Chimera marker file (.cmm) of the C-alpha trace (Angstrom):
<marker_set name="trace">
<marker id="1" x="-51.318" y="18.450" z="12.907" r="1" g="1" b="0" radius="0.5"/>
<marker id="2" x="-51.177" y="16.158" z="10.151" r="1" g="1" b="0" radius="0.5"/>
<marker id="3" x="-50.522" y="12.268" z="10.613" r="1" g="1" b="0" radius="0.5"/>
<marker id="4" x="-50.875" y="9.015" z="8.648" r="1" g="1" b="0" radius="0.5"/>
<marker id="5" x="-50.193" y="8.581" z="4.982" r="1" g="1" b="0" radius="0.5"/>
<marker id="6" x="-51.737" y="11.930" z="4.017" r="1" g="1" b="0" radius="0.5"/>
<marker id="7" x="-49.113" y="13.180" z="6.141" r="1" g="1" b="0" radius="0.5"/>
<marker id="8" x="-46.367" y="11.885" z="3.865" r="1" g="1" b="0" radius="0.5"/>
<marker id="9" x="-46.520" y="14.266" z="0.812" r="1" g="1" b="0" radius="0.5"/>
<marker id="10" x="-45.063" y="17.676" z="0.869" r="1" g="1" b="0" radius="0.5"/>
<marker id="11" x="-47.532" y="18.941" z="-1.793" r="1" g="1" b="0" radius="0.5"/>
<marker id="12" x="-50.277" y="17.887" z="0.401" r="1" g="1" b="0" radius="0.5"/>
<marker id="13" x="-49.286" y="19.225" z="3.457" r="1" g="1" b="0" radius="0.5"/>
<marker id="14" x="-48.444" y="22.602" z="1.861" r="1" g="1" b="0" radius="0.5"/>
<marker id="15" x="-51.856" y="22.707" z="0.060" r="1" g="1" b="0" radius="0.5"/>
<marker id="16" x="-53.417" y="22.293" z="3.490" r="1" g="1" b="0" radius="0.5"/>
<marker id="17" x="-51.497" y="24.823" z="5.425" r="1" g="1" b="0" radius="0.5"/>
<marker id="18" x="-52.404" y="27.205" z="2.405" r="1" g="1" b="0" radius="0.5"/>
<marker id="19" x="-56.180" y="26.675" z="2.127" r="1" g="1" b="0" radius="0.5"/>
<marker id="20" x="-56.630" y="26.493" z="5.901" r="1" g="1" b="0" radius="0.5"/>
<marker id="21" x="-54.007" y="29.767" z="6.353" r="1" g="1" b="0" radius="0.5"/>
<marker id="22" x="-52.406" y="28.045" z="9.328" r="1" g="1" b="0" radius="0.5"/>
<marker id="23" x="-49.165" y="26.134" z="10.042" r="1" g="1" b="0" radius="0.5"/>
<marker id="24" x="-49.375" y="22.329" z="9.416" r="1" g="1" b="0" radius="0.5"/>
<marker id="25" x="-46.953" y="19.989" z="11.317" r="1" g="1" b="0" radius="0.5"/>
<marker id="26" x="-46.149" y="16.744" z="10.669" r="1" g="1" b="0" radius="0.5"/>
<marker id="27" x="-44.848" y="14.222" z="13.319" r="1" g="1" b="0" radius="0.5"/>
<marker id="28" x="-41.953" y="12.044" z="13.835" r="1" g="1" b="0" radius="0.5"/>
<marker id="29" x="-44.383" y="9.123" z="14.486" r="1" g="1" b="0" radius="0.5"/>
<marker id="30" x="-46.475" y="7.752" z="11.362" r="1" g="1" b="0" radius="0.5"/>
<marker id="31" x="-49.828" y="6.903" z="13.409" r="1" g="1" b="0" radius="0.5"/>
<marker id="32" x="-50.116" y="10.162" z="15.717" r="1" g="1" b="0" radius="0.5"/>
<marker id="33" x="-53.948" y="9.299" z="16.084" r="1" g="1" b="0" radius="0.5"/>
<marker id="34" x="-52.933" y="5.725" z="17.801" r="1" g="1" b="0" radius="0.5"/>
<marker id="35" x="-50.686" y="7.866" z="19.772" r="1" g="1" b="0" radius="0.5"/>
<marker id="36" x="-53.187" y="10.418" z="20.520" r="1" g="1" b="0" radius="0.5"/>
<marker id="37" x="-55.810" y="7.436" z="21.542" r="1" g="1" b="0" radius="0.5"/>
<marker id="38" x="-53.275" y="5.922" z="23.954" r="1" g="1" b="0" radius="0.5"/>
<marker id="39" x="-52.437" y="9.148" z="25.565" r="1" g="1" b="0" radius="0.5"/>
<marker id="40" x="-55.840" y="9.785" z="26.214" r="1" g="1" b="0" radius="0.5"/>
<marker id="41" x="-56.570" y="6.090" z="27.791" r="1" g="1" b="0" radius="0.5"/>
<marker id="42" x="-53.535" y="7.155" z="29.843" r="1" g="1" b="0" radius="0.5"/>
<marker id="43" x="-55.003" y="10.459" z="31.310" r="1" g="1" b="0" radius="0.5"/>
<marker id="44" x="-58.313" y="8.587" z="31.770" r="1" g="1" b="0" radius="0.5"/>
<marker id="45" x="-56.767" y="5.888" z="34.100" r="1" g="1" b="0" radius="0.5"/>
<marker id="46" x="-54.769" y="8.558" z="36.020" r="1" g="1" b="0" radius="0.5"/>
<marker id="47" x="-51.037" y="7.166" z="34.074" r="1" g="1" b="0" radius="0.5"/>
<marker id="48" x="-50.712" y="10.570" z="32.791" r="1" g="1" b="0" radius="0.5"/>
<marker id="49" x="-51.736" y="13.790" z="34.570" r="1" g="1" b="0" radius="0.5"/>
<marker id="50" x="-52.347" y="16.317" z="32.224" r="1" g="1" b="0" radius="0.5"/>
<marker id="51" x="-53.110" y="15.664" z="28.413" r="1" g="1" b="0" radius="0.5"/>
<marker id="52" x="-51.276" y="18.543" z="26.772" r="1" g="1" b="0" radius="0.5"/>
<marker id="53" x="-47.976" y="18.143" z="28.835" r="1" g="1" b="0" radius="0.5"/>
<marker id="54" x="-48.202" y="14.202" z="27.841" r="1" g="1" b="0" radius="0.5"/>
<marker id="55" x="-48.669" y="15.251" z="24.301" r="1" g="1" b="0" radius="0.5"/>
<marker id="56" x="-45.478" y="17.164" z="24.554" r="1" g="1" b="0" radius="0.5"/>
<marker id="57" x="-43.564" y="14.703" z="25.839" r="1" g="1" b="0" radius="0.5"/>
<marker id="58" x="-44.694" y="12.016" z="23.545" r="1" g="1" b="0" radius="0.5"/>
<marker id="59" x="-45.344" y="13.756" z="19.865" r="1" g="1" b="0" radius="0.5"/>
<marker id="60" x="-42.203" y="15.326" z="18.082" r="1" g="1" b="0" radius="0.5"/>
<marker id="61" x="-42.791" y="17.468" z="15.399" r="1" g="1" b="0" radius="0.5"/>
<marker id="62" x="-40.929" y="16.339" z="11.998" r="1" g="1" b="0" radius="0.5"/>
<marker id="63" x="-41.705" y="19.369" z="9.686" r="1" g="1" b="0" radius="0.5"/>
<marker id="64" x="-43.854" y="22.517" z="9.852" r="1" g="1" b="0" radius="0.5"/>
<marker id="65" x="-45.371" y="23.837" z="6.643" r="1" g="1" b="0" radius="0.5"/>
<marker id="66" x="-46.163" y="27.640" z="6.545" r="1" g="1" b="0" radius="0.5"/>
<marker id="67" x="-48.792" y="29.213" z="4.473" r="1" g="1" b="0" radius="0.5"/>
<marker id="68" x="-48.222" y="30.706" z="1.439" r="1" g="1" b="0" radius="0.5"/>
<marker id="69" x="-50.244" y="34.015" z="0.932" r="1" g="1" b="0" radius="0.5"/>
<marker id="70" x="-50.031" y="33.871" z="-2.722" r="1" g="1" b="0" radius="0.5"/>
<marker id="71" x="-51.386" y="30.273" z="-2.860" r="1" g="1" b="0" radius="0.5"/>
<marker id="72" x="-53.941" y="31.426" z="-0.600" r="1" g="1" b="0" radius="0.5"/>
<marker id="73" x="-54.888" y="33.800" z="-3.586" r="1" g="1" b="0" radius="0.5"/>
<marker id="74" x="-55.177" y="31.291" z="-5.795" r="1" g="1" b="0" radius="0.5"/>
<marker id="75" x="-57.172" y="28.799" z="-3.913" r="1" g="1" b="0" radius="0.5"/>
<marker id="76" x="-59.707" y="31.379" z="-2.686" r="1" g="1" b="0" radius="0.5"/>
<marker id="77" x="-59.953" y="32.344" z="-6.503" r="1" g="1" b="0" radius="0.5"/>
<marker id="78" x="-60.574" y="28.574" z="-7.681" r="1" g="1" b="0" radius="0.5"/>
<marker id="79" x="-63.173" y="28.138" z="-4.691" r="1" g="1" b="0" radius="0.5"/>
<marker id="80" x="-65.321" y="30.913" z="-5.985" r="1" g="1" b="0" radius="0.5"/>
<marker id="81" x="-65.135" y="29.446" z="-9.365" r="1" g="1" b="0" radius="0.5"/>
<marker id="82" x="-66.128" y="26.066" z="-7.928" r="1" g="1" b="0" radius="0.5"/>
<marker id="83" x="-69.030" y="27.501" z="-6.280" r="1" g="1" b="0" radius="0.5"/>
<marker id="84" x="-70.121" y="29.326" z="-9.061" r="1" g="1" b="0" radius="0.5"/>
<marker id="85" x="-70.188" y="25.703" z="-11.031" r="1" g="1" b="0" radius="0.5"/>
<marker id="86" x="-71.836" y="24.252" z="-8.444" r="1" g="1" b="0" radius="0.5"/>
<marker id="87" x="-74.703" y="26.349" z="-8.674" r="1" g="1" b="0" radius="0.5"/>
<marker id="88" x="-74.860" y="26.190" z="-12.403" r="1" g="1" b="0" radius="0.5"/>
<marker id="89" x="-74.627" y="22.724" z="-12.269" r="1" g="1" b="0" radius="0.5"/>
<marker id="90" x="-77.440" y="22.100" z="-9.977" r="1" g="1" b="0" radius="0.5"/>
<marker id="91" x="-80.148" y="20.951" z="-12.709" r="1" g="1" b="0" radius="0.5"/>
<marker id="92" x="-77.330" y="18.521" z="-13.899" r="1" g="1" b="0" radius="0.5"/>
<marker id="93" x="-76.864" y="16.905" z="-10.764" r="1" g="1" b="0" radius="0.5"/>
<marker id="94" x="-80.638" y="16.409" z="-10.411" r="1" g="1" b="0" radius="0.5"/>
<marker id="95" x="-80.637" y="14.963" z="-13.724" r="1" g="1" b="0" radius="0.5"/>
<marker id="96" x="-78.006" y="12.627" z="-13.279" r="1" g="1" b="0" radius="0.5"/>
<marker id="97" x="-79.593" y="11.440" z="-9.983" r="1" g="1" b="0" radius="0.5"/>
<marker id="98" x="-82.467" y="10.485" z="-11.815" r="1" g="1" b="0" radius="0.5"/>
<marker id="99" x="-80.481" y="8.518" z="-14.166" r="1" g="1" b="0" radius="0.5"/>
<marker id="100" x="-78.598" y="6.735" z="-11.821" r="1" g="1" b="0" radius="0.5"/>
<marker id="101" x="-82.034" y="5.615" z="-9.754" r="1" g="1" b="0" radius="0.5"/>
<marker id="102" x="-83.175" y="4.185" z="-13.103" r="1" g="1" b="0" radius="0.5"/>
<marker id="103" x="-80.462" y="1.504" z="-13.257" r="1" g="1" b="0" radius="0.5"/>
<link id1="1" id2="2" r="1" g="1" b="0" radius="0.2"/>
<link id1="2" id2="3" r="1" g="1" b="0" radius="0.2"/>
<link id1="3" id2="4" r="1" g="1" b="0" radius="0.2"/>
<link id1="4" id2="5" r="1" g="1" b="0" radius="0.2"/>
<link id1="5" id2="6" r="1" g="1" b="0" radius="0.2"/>
<link id1="6" id2="7" r="1" g="1" b="0" radius="0.2"/>
<link id1="7" id2="8" r="1" g="1" b="0" radius="0.2"/>
<link id1="8" id2="9" r="1" g="1" b="0" radius="0.2"/>
<link id1="9" id2="10" r="1" g="1" b="0" radius="0.2"/>
<link id1="10" id2="11" r="1" g="1" b="0" radius="0.2"/>
<link id1="11" id2="12" r="1" g="1" b="0" radius="0.2"/>
<link id1="12" id2="13" r="1" g="1" b="0" radius="0.2"/>
<link id1="13" id2="14" r="1" g="1" b="0" radius="0.2"/>
<link id1="14" id2="15" r="1" g="1" b="0" radius="0.2"/>
<link id1="15" id2="16" r="1" g="1" b="0" radius="0.2"/>
<link id1="16" id2="17" r="1" g="1" b="0" radius="0.2"/>
<link id1="17" id2="18" r="1" g="1" b="0" radius="0.2"/>
<link id1="18" id2="19" r="1" g="1" b="0" radius="0.2"/>
<link id1="19" id2="20" r="1" g="1" b="0" radius="0.2"/>
<link id1="20" id2="21" r="1" g="1" b="0" radius="0.2"/>
<link id1="21" id2="22" r="1" g="1" b="0" radius="0.2"/>
<link id1="22" id2="23" r="1" g="1" b="0" radius="0.2"/>
<link id1="23" id2="24" r="1" g="1" b="0" radius="0.2"/>
<link id1="24" id2="25" r="1" g="1" b="0" radius="0.2"/>
<link id1="25" id2="26" r="1" g="1" b="0" radius="0.2"/>
<link id1="26" id2="27" r="1" g="1" b="0" radius="0.2"/>
<link id1="27" id2="28" r="1" g="1" b="0" radius="0.2"/>
<link id1="28" id2="29" r="1" g="1" b="0" radius="0.2"/>
<link id1="29" id2="30" r="1" g="1" b="0" radius="0.2"/>
<link id1="30" id2="31" r="1" g="1" b="0" radius="0.2"/>
<link id1="31" id2="32" r="1" g="1" b="0" radius="0.2"/>
<link id1="32" id2="33" r="1" g="1" b="0" radius="0.2"/>
<link id1="33" id2="34" r="1" g="1" b="0" radius="0.2"/>
<link id1="34" id2="35" r="1" g="1" b="0" radius="0.2"/>
<link id1="35" id2="36" r="1" g="1" b="0" radius="0.2"/>
<link id1="36" id2="37" r="1" g="1" b="0" radius="0.2"/>
<link id1="37" id2="38" r="1" g="1" b="0" radius="0.2"/>
<link id1="38" id2="39" r="1" g="1" b="0" radius="0.2"/>
<link id1="39" id2="40" r="1" g="1" b="0" radius="0.2"/>
<link id1="40" id2="41" r="1" g="1" b="0" radius="0.2"/>
<link id1="41" id2="42" r="1" g="1" b="0" radius="0.2"/>
<link id1="42" id2="43" r="1" g="1" b="0" radius="0.2"/>
<link id1="43" id2="44" r="1" g="1" b="0" radius="0.2"/>
<link id1="44" id2="45" r="1" g="1" b="0" radius="0.2"/>
<link id1="45" id2="46" r="1" g="1" b="0" radius="0.2"/>
<link id1="46" id2="47" r="1" g="1" b="0" radius="0.2"/>
<link id1="47" id2="48" r="1" g="1" b="0" radius="0.2"/>
<link id1="48" id2="49" r="1" g="1" b="0" radius="0.2"/>
<link id1="49" id2="50" r="1" g="1" b="0" radius="0.2"/>
<link id1="50" id2="51" r="1" g="1" b="0" radius="0.2"/>
<link id1="51" id2="52" r="1" g="1" b="0" radius="0.2"/>
<link id1="52" id2="53" r="1" g="1" b="0" radius="0.2"/>
<link id1="53" id2="54" r="1" g="1" b="0" radius="0.2"/>
<link id1="54" id2="55" r="1" g="1" b="0" radius="0.2"/>
<link id1="55" id2="56" r="1" g="1" b="0" radius="0.2"/>
<link id1="56" id2="57" r="1" g="1" b="0" radius="0.2"/>
<link id1="57" id2="58" r="1" g="1" b="0" radius="0.2"/>
<link id1="58" id2="59" r="1" g="1" b="0" radius="0.2"/>
<link id1="59" id2="60" r="1" g="1" b="0" radius="0.2"/>
<link id1="60" id2="61" r="1" g="1" b="0" radius="0.2"/>
<link id1="61" id2="62" r="1" g="1" b="0" radius="0.2"/>
<link id1="62" id2="63" r="1" g="1" b="0" radius="0.2"/>
<link id1="63" id2="64" r="1" g="1" b="0" radius="0.2"/>
<link id1="64" id2="65" r="1" g="1" b="0" radius="0.2"/>
<link id1="65" id2="66" r="1" g="1" b="0" radius="0.2"/>
<link id1="66" id2="67" r="1" g="1" b="0" radius="0.2"/>
<link id1="67" id2="68" r="1" g="1" b="0" radius="0.2"/>
<link id1="68" id2="69" r="1" g="1" b="0" radius="0.2"/>
<link id1="69" id2="70" r="1" g="1" b="0" radius="0.2"/>
<link id1="70" id2="71" r="1" g="1" b="0" radius="0.2"/>
<link id1="71" id2="72" r="1" g="1" b="0" radius="0.2"/>
<link id1="72" id2="73" r="1" g="1" b="0" radius="0.2"/>
<link id1="73" id2="74" r="1" g="1" b="0" radius="0.2"/>
<link id1="74" id2="75" r="1" g="1" b="0" radius="0.2"/>
<link id1="75" id2="76" r="1" g="1" b="0" radius="0.2"/>
<link id1="76" id2="77" r="1" g="1" b="0" radius="0.2"/>
<link id1="77" id2="78" r="1" g="1" b="0" radius="0.2"/>
<link id1="78" id2="79" r="1" g="1" b="0" radius="0.2"/>
<link id1="79" id2="80" r="1" g="1" b="0" radius="0.2"/>
<link id1="80" id2="81" r="1" g="1" b="0" radius="0.2"/>
<link id1="81" id2="82" r="1" g="1" b="0" radius="0.2"/>
<link id1="82" id2="83" r="1" g="1" b="0" radius="0.2"/>
<link id1="83" id2="84" r="1" g="1" b="0" radius="0.2"/>
<link id1="84" id2="85" r="1" g="1" b="0" radius="0.2"/>
<link id1="85" id2="86" r="1" g="1" b="0" radius="0.2"/>
<link id1="86" id2="87" r="1" g="1" b="0" radius="0.2"/>
<link id1="87" id2="88" r="1" g="1" b="0" radius="0.2"/>
<link id1="88" id2="89" r="1" g="1" b="0" radius="0.2"/>
<link id1="89" id2="90" r="1" g="1" b="0" radius="0.2"/>
<link id1="90" id2="91" r="1" g="1" b="0" radius="0.2"/>
<link id1="91" id2="92" r="1" g="1" b="0" radius="0.2"/>
<link id1="92" id2="93" r="1" g="1" b="0" radius="0.2"/>
<link id1="93" id2="94" r="1" g="1" b="0" radius="0.2"/>
<link id1="94" id2="95" r="1" g="1" b="0" radius="0.2"/>
<link id1="95" id2="96" r="1" g="1" b="0" radius="0.2"/>
<link id1="96" id2="97" r="1" g="1" b="0" radius="0.2"/>
<link id1="97" id2="98" r="1" g="1" b="0" radius="0.2"/>
<link id1="98" id2="99" r="1" g="1" b="0" radius="0.2"/>
<link id1="99" id2="100" r="1" g="1" b="0" radius="0.2"/>
<link id1="100" id2="101" r="1" g="1" b="0" radius="0.2"/>
<link id1="101" id2="102" r="1" g="1" b="0" radius="0.2"/>
<link id1="102" id2="103" r="1" g="1" b="0" radius="0.2"/>
</marker_set>
């Protein structure tokens, strides 16, 4: 589930589906977090009996992004490179931290 400002971009939602390898759904309502908080409050005070049933009634899926295995493979390879670079650059990160402390 994706909501709020981050849910408005097709590209970003597809990237999330590909990286996490799960379908990503956006909601009809822009602020799913606010609706979720209201729903949990309604359950807490007994206005709604069941959180899942309440969510099914209140939250409507706008669009679902399915993972793309080809993209997932590219992201996995890119992540491997990122990890290698991170390890190689550790001394530089430490040096940069010292320089920033001197400011």
